[in-house]
The first five atom37 places (N, CA, C, CB, O) and aatype in JSON, in Angstrom:
{
  "aatype": [12, 10, 11, 10, 9, 7, 11, 0, 19, 10, 9, 9, 13, 7, 10, 9, 9, 10, 18, 10, 10, 16, 17, 14, 16, 7, 9, 3, 14, 19, 0, 17, 16, 10, 5, 11, 15, 14, 7, 9, 16, 7, 3, 18, 0, 14, 2, 2, 10, 10, 15, 11, 16, 6, 9, 13, 7, 11, 7, 12, 7, 19, 7, 14, 6, 3, 9, 3, 19, 3, 3, 5, 7],
  "atom_mask": [
    [1, 1, 1, 1, 1],
    [1, 1, 1, 1, 1],
    [1, 1, 1, 1, 1],
    [1, 1, 1, 1, 1],
    [1, 1, 1, 1, 1],
    [1, 1, 1, 0, 1],
    [1, 1, 1, 1, 1],
    [1, 1, 1, 1, 1],
    [1, 1, 1, 1, 1],
    [1, 1, 1, 1, 1],
    [1, 1, 1, 1, 1],
    [1, 1, 1, 1, 1],
    [1, 1, 1, 1, 1],
    [1, 1, 1, 0, 1],
    [1, 1, 1, 1, 1],
    [1, 1, 1, 1, 1],
    [1, 1, 1, 1, 1],
    [1, 1, 1, 1, 1],
    [1, 1, 1, 1, 1],
    [1, 1, 1, 1, 1],
    [1, 1, 1, 1, 1],
    [1, 1, 1, 1, 1],
    [1, 1, 1, 1, 1],
    [1, 1, 1, 1, 1],
    [1, 1, 1, 1, 1],
    [1, 1, 1, 0, 1],
    [1, 1, 1, 1, 1],
    [1, 1, 1, 1, 1],
    [1, 1, 1, 1, 1],
    [1, 1, 1, 1, 1],
    [1, 1, 1, 1, 1],
    [1, 1, 1, 1, 1],
    [1, 1, 1, 1, 1],
    [1, 1, 1, 1, 1],
    [1, 1, 1, 1, 1],
    [1, 1, 1, 1, 1],
    [1, 1, 1, 1, 1],
    [1, 1, 1, 1, 1],
    [1, 1, 1, 0, 1],
    [1, 1, 1, 1, 1],
    [1, 1, 1, 1, 1],
    [1, 1, 1, 0, 1],
    [1, 1, 1, 1, 1],
    [1, 1, 1, 1, 1],
    [1, 1, 1, 1, 1],
    [1, 1, 1, 1, 1],
    [1, 1, 1, 1, 1],
    [1, 1, 1, 1, 1],
    [1, 1, 1, 1, 1],
    [1, 1, 1, 1, 1],
    [1, 1, 1, 1, 1],
    [1, 1, 1, 1, 1],
    [1, 1, 1, 1, 1],
    [1, 1, 1, 1, 1],
    [1, 1, 1, 1, 1],
    [1, 1, 1, 1, 1],
    [1, 1, 1, 0, 1],
    [1, 1, 1, 1, 1],
    [1, 1, 1, 0, 1],
    [1, 1, 1, 1, 1],
    [1, 1, 1, 0, 1],
    [1, 1, 1, 1, 1],
    [1, 1, 1, 0, 1],
    [1, 1, 1, 1, 1],
    [1, 1, 1, 1, 1],
    [1, 1, 1, 1, 1],
    [1, 1, 1, 1, 1],
    [1, 1, 1, 1, 1],
    [1, 1, 1, 1, 1],
    [1, 1, 1, 1, 1],
    [1, 1, 1, 1, 1],
    [1, 1, 1, 1, 1],
    [1, 1, 1, 0, 1]
  ],
  "atom_positions": [
    [[-185.17, -3.9, 9.39], [-186.14, -4.94, 9.07], [-186.65, -4.79, 7.64], [-187.3, -4.89, 10.06], [-186.83, -5.78, 6.93]],
    [[-186.9, -3.53, 7.21], [-187.41, -3.27, 5.87], [-186.38, -3.64, 4.8], [-187.81, -1.8, 5.72], [-186.73, -4.15, 3.74]],
    [[-185.09, -3.37, 5.1], [-184.03, -3.74, 4.16], [-183.93, -5.25, 4.0], [-182.68, -3.18, 4.62], [-183.66, -5.75, 2.91]],
    [[-184.14, -5.98, 5.08], [-184.09, -7.44, 5.03], [-185.22, -8.0, 4.17], [-184.15, -8.02, 6.46], [-185.02, -8.93, 3.39]],
    [[-186.4, -7.43, 4.32], [-187.55, -7.88, 3.51], [-187.31, -7.53, 2.04], [-188.88, -7.21, 4.02], [-187.63, -8.33, 1.16]],
    [[-186.76, -6.36, 1.77], [-186.46, -5.95, 0.39], [-185.45, -6.87, -0.26], [0.0, 0.0, 0.0], [-185.61, -7.25, -1.42]],
    [[-184.4, -7.24, 0.48], [-183.4, -8.16, -0.06], [-184.01, -9.53, -0.31], [-182.21, -8.28, 0.9], [-183.7, -10.17, -1.32]],
    [[-184.87, -9.99, 0.59], [-185.51, -11.3, 0.42], [-186.4, -11.31, -0.82], [-186.34, -11.67, 1.68], [-186.4, -12.28, -1.58]],
    [[-187.14, -10.23, -1.02], [-188.01, -10.14, -2.21], [-187.17, -10.14, -3.47], [-188.9, -8.85, -2.16], [-187.51, -10.82, -4.44]],
    [[-186.06, -9.39, -3.49], [-185.19, -9.38, -4.66], [-184.56, -10.73, -4.93], [-184.1, -8.33, -4.49], [-184.45, -11.14, -6.08]],
    [[-184.16, -11.42, -3.9], [-183.56, -12.76, -4.08], [-184.61, -13.73, -4.63], [-182.99, -13.28, -2.74], [-184.32, -14.5, -5.54]],
    [[-185.81, -13.69, -4.06], [-186.87, -14.58, -4.56], [-187.22, -14.24, -6.01], [-188.14, -14.47, -3.67], [-187.38, -15.14, -6.83]],
    [[-187.32, -12.96, -6.31], [-187.61, -12.54, -7.68], [-186.5, -12.99, -8.63], [-187.79, -11.0, -7.76], [-186.77, -13.47, -9.73]],
    [[-185.24, -12.85, -8.21], [-184.11, -13.3, -9.03], [-184.12, -14.8, -9.25], [0.0, 0.0, 0.0], [-183.82, -15.26, -10.35]],
    [[-184.47, -15.57, -8.22], [-184.55, -17.03, -8.37], [-185.68, -17.43, -9.33], [-184.77, -17.69, -7.01], [-185.53, -18.37, -10.11]],
    [[-186.79, -16.72, -9.26], [-187.9, -17.01, -10.18], [-187.49, -16.73, -11.62], [-189.16, -16.16, -9.82], [-187.76, -17.53, -12.51]],
    [[-186.82, -15.6, -11.84], [-186.35, -15.26, -13.2], [-185.34, -16.3, -13.67], [-185.71, -13.85, -13.22], [-185.41, -16.74, -14.82]],
    [[-184.43, -16.69, -12.84], [-183.43, -17.71, -13.2], [-184.11, -19.02, -13.55], [-182.44, -17.91, -12.05], [-183.73, -19.68, -14.52]],
    [[-185.11, -19.41, -12.76], [-185.83, -20.65, -13.04], [-186.55, -20.58, -14.38], [-186.84, -20.95, -11.91], [-186.51, -21.53, -15.16]],
    [[-187.22, -19.46, -14.66], [-187.96, -19.32, -15.92], [-187.03, -19.3, -17.14], [-188.8, -18.05, -15.9], [-187.4, -19.77, -18.21]],
    [[-185.82, -18.77, -16.96], [-184.87, -18.74, -18.08], [-184.29, -20.12, -18.38], [-183.74, -17.77, -17.78], [-183.9, -20.38, -19.52]],
    [[-184.23, -20.98, -17.4], [-183.63, -22.3, -17.59], [-184.67, -23.42, -17.59], [-182.61, -22.56, -16.51], [-184.3, -24.6, -17.61]],
    [[-185.93, -23.08, -17.57], [-187.0, -24.06, -17.51], [-187.04, -24.87, -18.81], [-188.36, -23.36, -17.27], [-187.07, -24.29, -19.89]],
    [[-187.04, -26.19, -18.73], [-187.11, -26.99, -19.97], [-188.49, -26.85, -20.61], [-186.81, -28.49, -19.67], [-189.52, -27.04, -19.96]],
    [[-188.51, -26.53, -21.88], [-189.78, -26.27, -22.56], [-190.21, -27.41, -23.47], [-189.69, -25.0, -23.36], [-191.4, -27.51, -23.78]],
    [[-189.32, -28.26, -23.9], [-189.68, -29.34, -24.81], [-189.84, -28.88, -26.25], [0.0, 0.0, 0.0], [-190.38, -29.62, -27.07]],
    [[-189.37, -27.69, -26.55], [-189.47, -27.18, -27.92], [-188.23, -27.6, -28.69], [-189.63, -25.63, -27.94], [-187.11, -27.42, -28.23]],
    [[-188.46, -28.17, -29.88], [-187.35, -28.58, -30.73], [-187.39, -27.7, -31.99], [-187.44, -30.12, -31.1], [-188.16, -28.0, -32.91]],
    [[-186.61, -26.64, -32.06], [-186.67, -25.73, -33.2], [-186.22, -26.41, -34.5], [-185.81, -24.5, -32.93], [-185.31, -27.24, -34.5]],
    [[-186.88, -26.02, -35.58], [-186.59, -26.58, -36.9], [-186.29, -25.42, -37.84], [-187.77, -27.46, -37.43], [-186.98, -24.4, -37.81]],
    [[-185.28, -25.58, -38.68], [-184.94, -24.54, -39.65], [-186.01, -24.49, -40.72], [-183.55, -24.81, -40.28], [-186.53, -25.52, -41.16]],
    [[-186.35, -23.27, -41.14], [-187.37, -23.07, -42.17], [-186.83, -22.1, -43.2], [-188.71, -22.54, -41.56], [-186.32, -21.04, -42.85]],
    [[-186.94, -22.46, -44.47], [-186.48, -21.57, -45.53], [-187.69, -20.95, -46.22], [-185.59, -22.33, -46.56], [-188.66, -21.63, -46.53]],
    [[-187.61, -19.67, -46.45], [-188.68, -18.91, -47.06], [-188.71, -19.19, -48.57], [-188.5, -17.41, -46.78], [-187.67, -19.17, -49.23]],
    [[-189.91, -19.44, -49.1], [-190.04, -19.66, -50.54], [-190.05, -18.31, -51.24], [-191.34, -20.46, -50.87], [-190.41, -17.29, -50.65]],
    [[-189.64, -18.3, -52.51], [-189.61, -17.06, -53.27], [-191.03, -16.56, -53.49], [-188.87, -17.26, -54.63], [-191.93, -17.35, -53.8]],
    [[-191.22, -15.27, -53.34], [-192.53, -14.66, -53.51], [-192.97, -14.74, -54.98], [-192.5, -13.19, -53.04], [-192.15, -14.5, -55.87]],
    [[-194.24, -15.07, -55.25], [-194.71, -15.14, -56.64], [-194.91, -13.75, -57.23], [-196.0, -15.92, -56.72], [-195.21, -13.64, -58.42]],
    [[-194.78, -12.7, -56.45], [-194.98, -11.35, -56.94], [-196.43, -10.93, -56.79], [0.0, 0.0, 0.0], [-197.25, -11.67, -56.25]],
    [[-196.73, -9.75, -57.28], [-198.1, -9.24, -57.17], [-198.91, -9.79, -58.34], [-198.11, -7.66, -57.16], [-198.61, -9.51, -59.5]],
    [[-199.94, -10.58, -58.03], [-200.76, -11.19, -59.07], [-202.23, -10.98, -58.74], [-200.45, -12.7, -59.2], [-202.58, -10.51, -57.66]],
    [[-203.09, -11.33, -59.67], [-204.53, -11.26, -59.44], [-205.04, -9.82, -59.43], [0.0, 0.0, 0.0], [-204.64, -9.01, -60.27]],
    [[-205.92, -9.51, -58.49], [-206.54, -8.19, -58.42], [-205.54, -7.08, -58.16], [-207.59, -8.19, -57.34], [-205.81, -5.92, -58.5]],
    [[-204.4, -7.39, -57.56], [-203.43, -6.36, -57.19], [-202.28, -6.23, -58.19], [-202.88, -6.67, -55.83], [-201.33, -5.49, -57.93]],
    [[-202.36, -6.92, -59.3], [-201.3, -6.84, -60.31], [-201.29, -5.45, -60.95], [-201.49, -7.93, -61.38], [-202.35, -4.86, -61.15]],
    [[-200.12, -4.92, -61.27], [-200.05, -3.61, -61.9], [-200.73, -3.63, -63.27], [-198.58, -3.15, -62.05], [-200.67, -4.64, -63.98]],
    [[-201.38, -2.54, -63.63], [-202.0, -2.43, -64.95], [-201.9, -1.0, -65.44], [-203.48, -2.89, -64.9], [-201.55, -0.09, -64.68]],
    [[-202.21, -0.8, -66.71], [-202.15, 0.53, -67.33], [-203.51, 0.95, -67.85], [-201.12, 0.55, -68.46], [-203.59, 1.7, -68.82]],
    [[-204.58, 0.49, -67.24], [-205.92, 0.78, -67.73], [-206.24, 2.27, -67.69], [-206.95, 0.02, -66.91], [-206.93, 2.77, -68.58]],
    [[-205.76, 2.99, -66.71], [-206.09, 4.41, -66.6], [-205.19, 5.3, -67.46], [-205.99, 4.85, -65.17], [-205.43, 6.5, -67.55]],
    [[-204.17, 4.75, -68.09], [-203.29, 5.57, -68.92], [-203.97, 6.01, -70.22], [-202.01, 4.81, -69.23], [-203.5, 6.94, -70.86]],
    [[-205.06, 5.34, -70.61], [-205.76, 5.68, -71.85], [-206.89, 6.67, -71.62], [-206.31, 4.42, -72.49], [-207.59, 7.02, -72.57]],
    [[-207.08, 7.15, -70.4], [-208.19, 8.05, -70.11], [-207.9, 9.44, -70.63], [-208.48, 8.08, -68.62], [-206.75, 9.83, -70.81]],
    [[-208.98, 10.19, -70.85], [-208.87, 11.57, -71.32], [-209.37, 12.48, -70.2], [-209.67, 11.79, -72.65], [-210.43, 12.23, -69.62]],
    [[-208.63, 13.51, -69.9], [-209.02, 14.45, -68.85], [-209.88, 15.53, -69.49], [-207.77, 15.07, -68.14], [-209.42, 16.27, -70.36]],
    [[-211.14, 15.62, -69.05], [-212.06, 16.62, -69.58], [-211.77, 17.98, -68.95], [-213.52, 16.21, -69.33], [-211.56, 18.06, -67.74]],
    [[-211.77, 19.01, -69.74], [-211.59, 20.37, -69.24], [-210.18, 20.71, -68.85], [0.0, 0.0, 0.0], [-209.96, 21.68, -68.12]],
    [[-209.21, 19.95, -69.31], [-207.83, 20.24, -68.95], [-207.42, 21.57, -69.58], [-206.87, 19.09, -69.41], [-207.58, 21.79, -70.78]],
    [[-206.89, 22.47, -68.73], [-206.46, 23.77, -69.22], [-207.57, 24.81, -69.21], [0.0, 0.0, 0.0], [-207.32, 25.98, -69.51]],
    [[-208.79, 24.41, -68.86], [-209.9, 25.35, -68.81], [-210.11, 25.81, -67.37], [-211.21, 24.7, -69.38], [-210.18, 24.99, -66.46]],
    [[-210.19, 27.08, -67.17], [-210.45, 27.61, -65.84], [-209.19, 27.68, -65.0], [0.0, 0.0, 0.0], [-208.13, 27.18, -65.37]],
    [[-209.35, 28.31, -63.84], [-208.24, 28.48, -62.92], [-208.65, 27.9, -61.57], [-207.82, 29.98, -62.79], [-209.69, 28.29, -61.03]],
    [[-207.88, 27.0, -61.03], [-208.15, 26.44, -59.71], [-209.2, 25.34, -59.76], [0.0, 0.0, 0.0], [-209.63, 24.92, -60.84]],
    [[-209.59, 24.87, -58.59], [-210.55, 23.78, -58.52], [-211.98, 24.27, -58.77], [-210.46, 23.1, -57.16], [-212.23, 25.47, -58.89]],
    [[-212.91, 23.32, -58.85], [-214.32, 23.69, -59.01], [-214.77, 24.5, -57.8], [-215.21, 22.43, -59.19], [-214.17, 24.44, -56.73]],
    [[-215.84, 25.27, -58.0], [-216.39, 26.02, -56.89], [-217.91, 26.0, -56.97], [-215.86, 27.48, -56.88], [-218.48, 25.56, -57.97]],
    [[-218.55, 26.46, -55.92], [-220.0, 26.47, -55.85], [-220.45, 27.91, -55.61], [-220.52, 25.53, -54.72], [-219.91, 28.61, -54.76]],
    [[-221.42, 28.33, -56.38], [-221.95, 29.68, -56.19], [-223.19, 29.59, -55.32], [-222.28, 30.35, -57.57], [-224.15, 28.89, -55.67]],
    [[-223.19, 30.29, -54.2], [-224.31, 30.25, -53.26], [-224.91, 31.62, -53.2], [-223.87, 29.77, -51.85], [-224.21, 32.62, -53.01]],
    [[-226.27, 31.68, -53.38], [-226.94, 32.97, -53.27], [-227.49, 33.17, -51.87], [-228.07, 33.07, -54.29], [-227.21, 32.37, -50.97]],
    [[-228.26, 34.24, -51.66], [-228.75, 34.55, -50.34], [-229.83, 33.59, -49.84], [-229.27, 35.94, -50.33], [-230.23, 33.68, -48.67]],
    [[-230.33, 32.68, -50.68], [-231.3, 31.66, -50.25], [-230.63, 30.31, -49.95], [-232.37, 31.48, -51.32], [-231.32, 29.32, -49.71]],
    [[-229.34, 30.27, -49.97], [-228.6, 29.05, -49.62], [-228.22, 28.25, -50.81], [0.0, 0.0, 0.0], [-227.6, 27.2, -50.68]]
  ]
}
C-alpha cells in the first residue's frame, strides 16, 4: 500500500513539473545589445594627485610608530 502511494505521489509530482515546464507564459523575448561602456569617469576617474606628496620621516627610525607607557598608564 505504501509503495502505491509513493508511486502516485511521484507521478503527480512529475505531471506538475511537466505542466510547469510547458505552461504558456506569454513572454516574447527581444534581443538586446549592450552599449559600450563610457569607462570610469567623474569621482571614480583615475588621477595622480597623490604622486606629488612627500613622505615625512622616510628613512628615519626602525619599524612603525610606538607608544611609551609608564606605570601610571
